[in-house]
C-alpha positions as CSV (number, residue, x, y, z in Angstrom):
1,X,0.0,0.0,0.0
2,X,1.4,3.4,-1.0
3,X,1.0,6.6,0.9
4,X,-0.9,9.4,-0.8
5,X,1.5,11.9,-2.4
6,X,0.2,14.9,-0.3
7,X,1.0,13.2,3.0
8,X,4.1,14.2,4.9
9,X,6.4,11.7,6.7
10,X,6.7,12.0,10.4
11,X,9.8,14.0,11.6
12,X,10.5,11.7,14.5
13,X,11.9,13.0,17.8
14,X,12.1,16.7,18.1
15,X,15.2,18.5,19.4
16,X,14.0,18.9,23.1
17,X,13.2,15.2,23.3
18,X,16.6,14.2,21.8
19,X,18.4,16.5,24.2
20,X,16.5,15.0,27.1
21,X,17.2,11.4,26.0
22,X,20.9,12.0,25.4
23,X,21.3,14.1,28.6
24,X,19.5,11.5,30.7
25,X,21.7,8.7,29.3
26,X,24.9,10.6,30.0
27,X,23.8,11.6,33.6
28,X,22.9,8.0,34.4
29,X,26.3,6.9,33.1
30,X,28.0,9.4,35.3
31,X,26.0,8.2,38.3
32,X,26.9,4.6,37.5
33,X,30.6,5.5,37.3
34,X,30.6,7.3,40.6
35,X,28.7,4.4,42.3
36,X,31.2,1.8,40.8
37,X,34.1,3.9,42.1
38,X,32.7,4.4,45.6
39,X,30.7,1.2,46.3
40,X,32.8,-1.4,44.5
41,X,36.1,0.4,44.8
42,X,36.8,0.1,41.1
43,X,38.9,3.1,40.4
44,X,39.1,2.4,36.7
45,X,35.5,3.5,36.4
46,X,36.3,6.9,37.6
47,X,37.9,7.8,34.2
48,X,34.3,8.0,32.9
49,X,33.5,11.0,35.0
50,X,35.5,13.6,33.1
51,X,34.6,12.0,29.8
52,X,30.9,12.0,30.6
53,X,31.1,15.6,31.9
54,X,32.8,16.7,28.7
55,X,30.1,15.0,26.6
56,X,27.4,16.7,28.6
57,X,29.1,20.1,28.2
58,X,29.5,19.6,24.5
59,X,25.9,18.6,24.1
60,X,24.8,21.7,26.0
61,X,26.8,24.1,23.8
62,X,24.8,26.5,21.7
63,X,26.4,25.4,18.4
64,X,25.6,21.8,19.1
65,X,22.0,22.6,19.8
66,X,21.9,24.7,16.6
67,X,23.0,21.6,14.5
68,X,20.3,19.5,16.0
69,X,17.6,22.1,15.3
70,X,18.9,22.6,11.7
71,X,18.9,18.8,11.0
72,X,15.5,18.3,12.6
73,X,13.9,21.0,10.4
74,X,15.7,19.9,7.2
């Protein structure tokens, strides 16, 4: 069955929902790294804290948000 030519395809996730999903995943990863380092004493997991922090900061930058908005509209 083919779609009518005047119908528009769905855009998918909008930028705010993508930002929320990615941000939530990164924050949960940071919490997991801290808990592994503190509770289990696994110091190797602590390397994920600065990496996750850098990813959250890069995701929150204005130019990154602008790229998501441009791609979502296009």
